[in-house]
BALOBA-1460 file (C-alpha; in Angstrom, 3 decimals):
// residues 81
<rec num="1" residu="m" x="-4.531" y="4.968" z="3.158"/>
<rec num="2" residu="t" x="-2.170" y="3.757" z="4.471"/>
<rec num="3" residu="i" x="0.366" y="1.526" z="4.265"/>
<rec num="4" residu="s" x="1.987" y="-1.006" z="6.374"/>
<rec num="5" residu="i" x="5.690" y="-2.284" z="6.060"/>
<rec num="6" residu="s" x="6.444" y="-4.294" z="8.734"/>
<rec num="7" residu="s" x="8.720" y="-7.000" z="7.307"/>
<rec num="8" residu="s" x="8.264" y="-9.845" z="10.342"/>
<rec num="9" residu="l" x="8.798" y="-13.206" z="9.143"/>
<rec num="10" residu="p" x="6.304" y="-16.815" z="10.083"/>
<rec num="11" residu="a" x="7.657" y="-19.237" z="11.686"/>
<rec num="12" residu="e" x="7.344" y="-21.860" z="9.711"/>
<rec num="13" residu="s" x="9.442" y="-20.284" z="6.862"/>
<rec num="14" residu="a" x="12.318" y="-19.089" z="9.491"/>
<rec num="15" residu="a" x="12.323" y="-23.190" z="10.167"/>
<rec num="16" residu="a" x="12.549" y="-24.060" z="6.665"/>
<rec num="17" residu="d" x="15.416" y="-22.202" z="6.316"/>
<rec num="18" residu="s" x="17.845" y="-24.053" z="8.967"/>
<rec num="19" residu="p" x="16.650" y="-27.857" z="8.848"/>
<rec num="20" residu="s" x="19.024" y="-28.429" z="12.152"/>
<rec num="21" residu="a" x="17.970" y="-25.958" z="14.343"/>
<rec num="22" residu="a" x="15.152" y="-26.482" z="16.892"/>
<rec num="23" residu="p" x="11.943" y="-25.773" z="16.188"/>
<rec num="24" residu="a" x="10.718" y="-22.410" z="16.253"/>
<rec num="25" residu="p" x="8.194" y="-20.804" z="18.675"/>
<rec num="26" residu="k" x="4.876" y="-20.068" z="17.227"/>
<rec num="27" residu="a" x="4.277" y="-16.807" z="15.676"/>
<rec num="28" residu="q" x="2.635" y="-14.649" z="17.806"/>
<rec num="29" residu="p" x="0.056" y="-11.496" z="15.800"/>
<rec num="30" residu="i" x="1.842" y="-9.179" z="15.465"/>
<rec num="31" residu="a" x="0.089" y="-5.825" z="17.261"/>
<rec num="32" residu="n" x="-0.781" y="-3.130" z="14.922"/>
<rec num="33" residu="n" x="1.601" y="-0.891" z="15.850"/>
<rec num="34" residu="t" x="1.826" y="2.799" z="14.620"/>
<rec num="35" residu="a" x="5.493" y="2.711" z="13.849"/>
<rec num="36" residu="d" x="5.083" y="0.714" z="10.629"/>
<rec num="37" residu="v" x="2.396" y="2.805" z="9.684"/>
<rec num="38" residu="v" x="2.869" y="5.486" z="6.156"/>
<rec num="39" residu="k" x="1.251" y="7.744" z="5.592"/>
<rec num="40" residu="l" x="0.711" y="8.744" z="1.881"/>
<rec num="41" residu="s" x="0.063" y="12.392" z="0.147"/>
<rec num="42" residu="a" x="-3.022" y="13.110" z="-2.080"/>
<rec num="43" residu="s" x="-0.437" y="12.357" z="-4.698"/>
<rec num="44" residu="q" x="1.242" y="9.485" z="-3.994"/>
<rec num="45" residu="q" x="-2.410" y="7.570" z="-3.248"/>
<rec num="46" residu="i" x="-3.678" y="9.098" z="-6.929"/>
<rec num="47" residu="h" x="-0.082" y="7.678" z="-8.561"/>
<rec num="48" residu="q" x="-0.440" y="4.413" z="-5.936"/>
<rec num="49" residu="l" x="-3.730" y="3.673" z="-7.078"/>
<rec num="50" residu="y" x="-3.594" y="4.211" z="-11.153"/>
<rec num="51" residu="s" x="-0.872" y="2.046" z="-11.270"/>
<rec num="52" residu="q" x="-3.073" y="-0.685" z="-9.608"/>
<rec num="53" residu="g" x="-5.289" y="0.035" z="-12.237"/>
<rec num="54" residu="q" x="-8.144" y="2.162" z="-10.877"/>
<rec num="55" residu="r" x="-9.569" y="3.724" z="-13.060"/>
<rec num="56" residu="i" x="-9.704" y="7.169" z="-12.721"/>
<rec num="57" residu="s" x="-13.066" y="8.527" z="-11.682"/>
<rec num="58" residu="q" x="-13.141" y="5.331" z="-9.842"/>
<rec num="59" residu="i" x="-9.736" y="7.447" z="-7.486"/>
<rec num="60" residu="a" x="-11.515" y="10.505" z="-7.734"/>
<rec num="61" residu="f" x="-14.739" y="9.319" z="-5.871"/>
<rec num="62" residu="s" x="-13.076" y="7.005" z="-3.336"/>
<rec num="63" residu="l" x="-10.639" y="9.948" z="-2.687"/>
<rec num="64" residu="n" x="-13.288" y="12.764" z="-2.218"/>
<rec num="65" residu="l" x="-11.787" y="14.468" z="-5.051"/>
<rec num="66" residu="p" x="-12.702" y="16.138" z="-8.679"/>
<rec num="67" residu="i" x="-11.391" y="14.460" z="-11.404"/>
<rec num="68" residu="e" x="-10.161" y="17.732" z="-12.908"/>
<rec num="69" residu="t" x="-7.574" y="17.257" z="-9.139"/>
<rec num="70" residu="v" x="-6.637" y="13.652" z="-10.107"/>
<rec num="71" residu="n" x="-5.925" y="14.048" z="-14.019"/>
<rec num="72" residu="s" x="-3.694" y="17.248" z="-12.825"/>
<rec num="73" residu="y" x="-2.063" y="15.092" z="-10.585"/>
<rec num="74" residu="l" x="-1.227" y="11.882" z="-13.414"/>
<rec num="75" residu="g" x="0.159" y="14.949" z="-15.338"/>
<rec num="76" residu="i" x="-3.414" y="14.239" z="-17.679"/>
<rec num="77" residu="t" x="-4.610" y="17.029" z="-19.482"/>
<rec num="78" residu="n" x="-7.925" y="18.127" z="-21.565"/>
<rec num="79" residu="t" x="-6.576" y="18.808" z="-25.023"/>
<rec num="80" residu="t" x="-10.457" y="19.389" z="-26.395"/>
<rec num="81" residu="s" x="-10.715" y="23.128" z="-27.800"/>
């Protein structure tokens, strides 16, 4: 899983902030720069997906991990005896 952390603003919002400024040039398409990519560990991916509301079974399937591993990263223990 990768998450883009690019912080560029579109030209329209920059122009709206300063009404007396000259018109801003058209925004250029943002290149897919690998410097703006963050690689997450399996644990971080699991916590991110879980916080987004995905079910444990969905997370396990999408990351190709056993459900027990996902539960372990989330600190969920099986209390059945």
